[in-house]
A tleap script that builds the chain and sets N, CA, C and O, in Angstrom:
source leaprc.protein.ff14SB
mol = sequence {
  NMET ILE THR LYS GLN ASP THR SER ARG ALA
  GLU ILE PHE LEU LEU ALA LEU GLN ALA LEU
  SER LYS ALA GLU ARG LYS THR VAL VAL ASN
  ARG LEU LEU GLU ASP PRO GLU LEU ARG GLU
  ASP LEU ILE ASP ILE ALA ILE VAL GLU GLU
  ARG LYS GLY GLU PRO HIE ARG PRO PHE ARG
  GLU TYR LEU ALA GLU ARG SER LYS LYS ILE
  LYS CHIE
}
set mol.1.N position { 0.830 -1.212 -0.008 }
set mol.1.CA position { -0.012 0.007 -0.004 }
set mol.1.C position { 0.893 1.244 0.003 }
set mol.1.O position { 1.849 1.342 0.772 }
set mol.2.N position { 0.561 2.153 -0.860 }
set mol.2.CA position { 1.335 3.405 -0.952 }
set mol.2.C position { 0.751 4.419 0.061 }
set mol.2.O position { -0.440 4.730 0.044 }
set mol.3.N position { 1.618 4.904 0.916 }
set mol.3.CA position { 1.181 5.847 1.944 }
set mol.3.C position { 1.356 7.275 1.490 }
set mol.3.O position { 2.006 7.527 0.476 }
set mol.4.N position { 0.797 8.197 2.209 }
set mol.4.CA position { 0.922 9.624 1.946 }
set mol.4.C position { 2.414 10.032 2.056 }
set mol.4.O position { 2.892 10.869 1.291 }
set mol.5.N position { 3.112 9.443 2.992 }
set mol.5.CA position { 4.549 9.711 3.164 }
set mol.5.C position { 5.350 9.226 1.951 }
set mol.5.O position { 6.278 9.905 1.511 }
set mol.6.N position { 4.993 8.045 1.407 }
set mol.6.CA position { 5.673 7.553 0.214 }
set mol.6.C position { 5.449 8.540 -0.954 }
set mol.6.O position { 6.383 8.865 -1.688 }
set mol.7.N position { 4.236 8.995 -1.105 }
set mol.7.CA position { 3.929 9.928 -2.183 }
set mol.7.C position { 4.699 11.254 -2.006 }
set mol.7.O position { 5.192 11.829 -2.976 }
set mol.8.N position { 4.788 11.707 -0.801 }
set mol.8.CA position { 5.524 12.960 -0.506 }
set mol.8.C position { 6.990 12.792 -0.842 }
set mol.8.O position { 7.574 13.677 -1.468 }
set mol.9.N position { 7.591 11.719 -0.460 }
set mol.9.CA position { 8.981 11.463 -0.771 }
set mol.9.C position { 9.203 11.368 -2.276 }
set mol.9.O position { 10.173 11.906 -2.810 }
set mol.10.N position { 8.289 10.676 -2.949 }
set mol.10.CA position { 8.414 10.549 -4.397 }
set mol.10.C position { 8.301 11.911 -5.089 }
set mol.10.O position { 8.980 12.148 -6.088 }
set mol.11.N position { 7.469 12.791 -4.584 }
set mol.11.CA position { 7.297 14.138 -5.155 }
set mol.11.C position { 8.606 14.925 -4.981 }
set mol.11.O position { 9.072 15.598 -5.901 }
set mol.12.N position { 9.168 14.822 -3.805 }
set mol.12.CA position { 10.452 15.556 -3.512 }
set mol.12.C position { 11.552 15.030 -4.475 }
set mol.12.O position { 12.302 15.816 -5.053 }
set mol.13.N position { 11.629 13.734 -4.630 }
set mol.13.CA position { 12.628 13.126 -5.523 }
set mol.13.C position { 12.409 13.627 -6.946 }
set mol.13.O position { 13.361 14.037 -7.609 }
set mol.14.N position { 11.178 13.599 -7.417 }
set mol.14.CA position { 10.831 14.059 -8.756 }
set mol.14.C position { 11.171 15.501 -8.968 }
set mol.14.O position { 11.744 15.843 -10.002 }
set mol.15.N position { 10.853 16.343 -8.061 }
set mol.15.CA position { 11.181 17.783 -8.146 }
set mol.15.C position { 12.724 17.968 -8.229 }
set mol.15.O position { 13.221 18.752 -9.037 }
set mol.16.N position { 13.444 17.240 -7.392 }
set mol.16.CA position { 14.894 17.357 -7.433 }
set mol.16.C position { 15.441 16.869 -8.774 }
set mol.16.O position { 16.358 17.477 -9.327 }
set mol.17.N position { 14.883 15.774 -9.301 }
set mol.17.CA position { 15.334 15.223 -10.589 }
set mol.17.C position { 15.025 16.238 -11.695 }
set mol.17.O position { 15.868 16.467 -12.562 }
set mol.18.N position { 13.857 16.837 -11.682 }
set mol.18.CA position { 13.513 17.828 -12.713 }
set mol.18.C position { 14.391 19.075 -12.650 }
set mol.18.O position { 14.580 19.762 -13.654 }
set mol.19.N position { 14.914 19.356 -11.487 }
set mol.19.CA position { 15.752 20.563 -11.349 }
set mol.19.C position { 17.171 20.386 -11.880 }
set mol.19.O position { 17.893 21.369 -12.051 }
set mol.20.N position { 17.583 19.135 -12.144 }
set mol.20.CA position { 18.860 18.845 -12.661 }
set mol.20.C position { 18.987 19.202 -14.134 }
set mol.20.O position { 17.993 19.293 -14.855 }
set mol.21.N position { 20.207 19.399 -14.559 }
set mol.21.CA position { 20.466 19.616 -15.987 }
set mol.21.C position { 20.245 18.301 -16.759 }
set mol.21.O position { 20.199 17.228 -16.156 }
set mol.22.N position { 20.113 18.384 -18.051 }
set mol.22.CA position { 19.914 17.156 -18.827 }
set mol.22.C position { 21.056 16.183 -18.579 }
set mol.22.O position { 20.813 14.988 -18.409 }
set mol.23.N position { 22.277 16.655 -18.555 }
set mol.23.CA position { 23.458 15.782 -18.326 }
set mol.23.C position { 23.363 15.110 -16.967 }
set mol.23.O position { 23.677 13.926 -16.839 }
set mol.24.N position { 22.933 15.851 -15.946 }
set mol.24.CA position { 22.811 15.328 -14.594 }
set mol.24.C position { 21.686 14.267 -14.546 }
set mol.24.O position { 21.836 13.216 -13.922 }
set mol.25.N position { 20.574 14.566 -15.213 }
set mol.25.CA position { 19.477 13.582 -15.249 }
set mol.25.C position { 19.939 12.315 -15.922 }
set mol.25.O position { 19.628 11.216 -15.465 }
set mol.26.N position { 20.676 12.454 -17.000 }
set mol.26.CA position { 21.155 11.245 -17.688 }
set mol.26.C position { 22.072 10.439 -16.755 }
set mol.26.O position { 22.005 9.210 -16.748 }
set mol.27.N position { 22.892 11.084 -16.001 }
set mol.27.CA position { 23.781 10.438 -15.020 }
set mol.27.C position { 22.978 9.648 -13.995 }
set mol.27.O position { 23.312 8.509 -13.669 }
set mol.28.N position { 21.890 10.285 -13.481 }
set mol.28.CA position { 21.023 9.663 -12.502 }
set mol.28.C position { 20.349 8.412 -13.105 }
set mol.28.O position { 20.317 7.355 -12.474 }
set mol.29.N position { 19.833 8.541 -14.289 }
set mol.29.CA position { 19.123 7.427 -14.924 }
set mol.29.C position { 20.133 6.301 -15.210 }
set mol.29.O position { 19.828 5.127 -14.999 }
set mol.30.N position { 21.313 6.655 -15.681 }
set mol.30.CA position { 22.304 5.588 -15.896 }
set mol.30.C position { 22.673 4.875 -14.615 }
set mol.30.O position { 22.861 3.659 -14.619 }
set mol.31.N position { 22.779 5.596 -13.530 }
set mol.31.CA position { 23.081 4.923 -12.219 }
set mol.31.C position { 21.919 4.030 -11.811 }
set mol.31.O position { 22.145 2.946 -11.274 }
set mol.32.N position { 20.668 4.459 -12.052 }
set mol.32.CA position { 19.525 3.590 -11.737 }
set mol.32.C position { 19.587 2.323 -12.561 }
set mol.32.O position { 19.299 1.235 -12.062 }
set mol.33.N position { 19.962 2.461 -13.822 }
set mol.33.CA position { 20.006 1.295 -14.673 }
set mol.33.C position { 21.159 0.354 -14.342 }
set mol.33.O position { 21.116 -0.808 -14.745 }
set mol.34.N position { 22.152 0.791 -13.650 }
set mol.34.CA position { 23.263 -0.092 -13.243 }
set mol.34.C position { 22.822 -1.092 -12.169 }
set mol.34.O position { 23.410 -2.167 -12.051 }
set mol.35.N position { 21.803 -0.751 -11.392 }
set mol.35.CA position { 21.327 -1.663 -10.337 }
set mol.35.C position { 20.314 -2.631 -11.003 }
set mol.35.O position { 19.282 -2.197 -11.515 }
set mol.36.N position { 20.625 -3.952 -10.986 }
set mol.36.CA position { 19.727 -4.941 -11.640 }
set mol.36.C position { 18.283 -4.887 -11.201 }
set mol.36.O position { 17.388 -4.987 -12.040 }
set mol.37.N position { 18.020 -4.732 -9.896 }
set mol.37.CA position { 16.666 -4.706 -9.383 }
set mol.37.C position { 15.909 -3.413 -9.890 }
set mol.37.O position { 14.775 -3.480 -10.364 }
set mol.38.N position { 16.584 -2.285 -9.765 }
set mol.38.CA position { 15.955 -1.043 -10.218 }
set mol.38.C position { 15.743 -1.051 -11.727 }
set mol.38.O position { 14.714 -0.578 -12.210 }
set mol.39.N position { 16.732 -1.598 -12.494 }
set mol.39.CA position { 16.597 -1.717 -13.922 }
set mol.39.C position { 15.357 -2.540 -14.261 }
set mol.39.O position { 14.577 -2.151 -15.130 }
set mol.40.N position { 15.173 -3.650 -13.598 }
set mol.40.CA position { 14.014 -4.528 -13.852 }
set mol.40.C position { 12.695 -3.794 -13.540 }
set mol.40.O position { 11.727 -3.892 -14.294 }
set mol.41.N position { 12.675 -3.069 -12.429 }
set mol.41.CA position { 11.515 -2.272 -12.070 }
set mol.41.C position { 11.201 -1.239 -13.158 }
set mol.41.O position { 10.056 -1.110 -13.592 }
set mol.42.N position { 12.213 -0.522 -13.581 }
set mol.42.CA position { 11.989 0.502 -14.622 }
set mol.42.C position { 11.501 -0.091 -15.948 }
set mol.42.O position { 10.652 0.486 -16.626 }
set mol.43.N position { 12.041 -1.225 -16.292 }
set mol.43.CA position { 11.548 -1.878 -17.529 }
set mol.43.C position { 10.126 -2.332 -17.376 }
set mol.43.O position { 9.329 -2.151 -18.296 }
set mol.44.N position { 9.768 -2.921 -16.238 }
set mol.44.CA position { 8.384 -3.333 -15.979 }
set mol.44.C position { 7.440 -2.160 -16.030 }
set mol.44.O position { 6.373 -2.256 -16.638 }
set mol.45.N position { 7.802 -1.051 -15.406 }
set mol.45.CA position { 6.981 0.128 -15.412 }
set mol.45.C position { 6.777 0.648 -16.830 }
set mol.45.O position { 5.665 1.008 -17.217 }
set mol.46.N position { 7.860 0.684 -17.595 }
set mol.46.CA position { 7.785 1.183 -18.963 }
set mol.46.C position { 6.873 0.284 -19.818 }
set mol.46.O position { 6.089 0.785 -20.625 }
set mol.47.N position { 6.978 -1.042 -19.639 }
set mol.47.CA position { 6.113 -1.938 -20.407 }
set mol.47.C position { 4.650 -1.745 -20.043 }
set mol.47.O position { 3.795 -1.701 -20.928 }
set mol.48.N position { 4.344 -1.629 -18.739 }
set mol.48.CA position { 2.978 -1.407 -18.325 }
set mol.48.C position { 2.450 -0.103 -18.909 }
set mol.48.O position { 1.343 -0.092 -19.448 }
set mol.49.N position { 3.170 0.955 -18.827 }
set mol.49.CA position { 2.762 2.252 -19.387 }
set mol.49.C position { 2.515 2.161 -20.862 }
set mol.49.O position { 1.529 2.712 -21.352 }
set mol.50.N position { 3.368 1.489 -21.589 }
set mol.50.CA position { 3.272 1.350 -23.022 }
set mol.50.C position { 2.068 0.552 -23.448 }
set mol.50.O position { 1.495 0.814 -24.505 }
set mol.51.N position { 1.670 -0.422 -22.644 }
set mol.51.CA position { 0.614 -1.302 -23.004 }
set mol.51.C position { -0.738 -0.984 -22.363 }
set mol.51.O position { -1.681 -1.764 -22.500 }
set mol.52.N position { -0.845 0.138 -21.672 }
set mol.52.CA position { -2.083 0.516 -20.954 }
set mol.52.C position { -3.326 0.469 -21.796 }
set mol.52.O position { -4.380 0.023 -21.343 }
set mol.53.N position { -3.202 0.941 -23.054 }
set mol.53.CA position { -4.401 1.003 -23.898 }
set mol.53.C position { -4.795 -0.259 -24.607 }
set mol.53.O position { -5.825 -0.307 -25.280 }
set mol.54.N position { -3.976 -1.293 -24.462 }
set mol.54.CA position { -4.273 -2.564 -25.151 }
set mol.54.C position { -5.433 -3.253 -24.468 }
set mol.54.O position { -5.683 -3.090 -23.274 }
set mol.55.N position { -6.139 -4.042 -25.291 }
set mol.55.CA position { -7.230 -4.824 -24.723 }
set mol.55.C position { -6.665 -5.860 -23.725 }
set mol.55.O position { -5.523 -6.302 -23.859 }
set mol.56.N position { -7.447 -6.221 -22.770 }
set mol.56.CA position { -6.943 -7.203 -21.778 }
set mol.56.C position { -8.037 -8.208 -21.476 }
set mol.56.O position { -9.205 -8.009 -21.810 }
set mol.57.N position { -7.624 -9.302 -20.829 }
set mol.57.CA position { -8.573 -10.341 -20.447 }
set mol.57.C position { -8.093 -10.957 -19.110 }
set mol.57.O position { -6.942 -10.796 -18.706 }
set mol.58.N position { -8.999 -11.648 -18.463 }
set mol.58.CA position { -8.635 -12.236 -17.197 }
set mol.58.C position { -7.490 -13.271 -17.333 }
set mol.58.O position { -7.431 -14.025 -18.304 }
set mol.59.N position { -6.608 -13.281 -16.358 }
set mol.59.CA position { -5.456 -14.140 -16.369 }
set mol.59.C position { -5.885 -15.624 -16.446 }
set mol.59.O position { -5.261 -16.425 -17.142 }
set mol.60.N position { -6.945 -15.964 -15.728 }
set mol.60.CA position { -7.409 -17.360 -15.725 }
set mol.60.C position { -7.860 -17.797 -17.143 }
set mol.60.O position { -7.677 -18.951 -17.531 }
set mol.61.N position { -8.441 -16.866 -17.894 }
set mol.61.CA position { -8.851 -17.151 -19.247 }
set mol.61.C position { -7.605 -17.431 -20.117 }
set mol.61.O position { -7.600 -18.363 -20.921 }
set mol.62.N position { -6.561 -16.617 -19.945 }
set mol.62.CA position { -5.327 -16.861 -20.663 }
set mol.62.C position { -4.731 -18.215 -20.291 }
set mol.62.O position { -4.285 -18.946 -21.175 }
set mol.63.N position { -4.714 -18.563 -19.024 }
set mol.63.CA position { -4.134 -19.864 -18.596 }
set mol.63.C position { -4.953 -21.036 -19.172 }
set mol.63.O position { -4.378 -22.045 -19.582 }
set mol.64.N position { -6.252 -20.911 -19.203 }
set mol.64.CA position { -7.134 -21.961 -19.803 }
set mol.64.C position { -6.800 -22.149 -21.260 }
set mol.64.O position { -6.678 -23.281 -21.730 }
set mol.65.N position { -6.653 -21.076 -21.972 }
set mol.65.CA position { -6.345 -21.111 -23.403 }
set mol.65.C position { -4.970 -21.748 -23.635 }
set mol.65.O position { -4.780 -22.575 -24.527 }
set mol.66.N position { -4.054 -21.339 -22.819 }
set mol.66.CA position { -2.680 -21.855 -22.893 }
set mol.66.C position { -2.614 -23.355 -22.618 }
set mol.66.O position { -1.905 -24.115 -23.277 }
set mol.67.N position { -3.399 -23.737 -21.602 }
set mol.67.CA position { -3.430 -25.176 -21.257 }
set mol.67.C position { -3.970 -25.994 -22.401 }
set mol.67.O position { -3.454 -27.077 -22.677 }
set mol.68.N position { -5.001 -25.508 -23.080 }
set mol.68.CA position { -5.591 -26.226 -24.238 }
set mol.68.C position { -4.576 -26.348 -25.350 }
set mol.68.O position { -4.512 -27.394 -25.996 }
set mol.69.N position { -3.776 -25.321 -25.602 }
set mol.69.CA position { -2.759 -25.374 -26.666 }
set mol.69.C position { -1.654 -26.362 -26.359 }
set mol.69.O position { -1.133 -27.018 -27.261 }
set mol.70.N position { -1.299 -26.469 -25.113 }
set mol.70.CA position { -0.234 -27.373 -24.666 }
set mol.70.C position { -0.652 -28.816 -24.843 }
set mol.70.O position { 0.146 -29.657 -25.255 }
set mol.71.N position { -1.928 -29.105 -24.524 }
set mol.71.CA position { -2.437 -30.479 -24.562 }
set mol.71.C position { -2.555 -30.963 -26.018 }
set mol.71.O position { -2.503 -32.169 -26.260 }
set mol.72.N position { -2.712 -30.057 -26.982 }
set mol.72.CA position { -2.884 -30.482 -28.439 }
set mol.72.C position { -1.590 -30.559 -29.118 }
set mol.72.O position { -1.533 -30.887 -30.303 }
savepdb mol mol.pdb
quit
């Protein structure tokens, strides 16, 4: 669960990041990408954002369809 304090900290971080020069922001992003866990999180977030408008279906429906394909 995201708390009000989490949101406040995130806002402070975002404001500080926006205040940096382009070169400084690039350095921060590169440092984030050096950490495997943070890199994975950033990639996951980017994929979710990119695919927001795509049609979706329940996960159980997908699993049932996949199970049928595997059996044949």
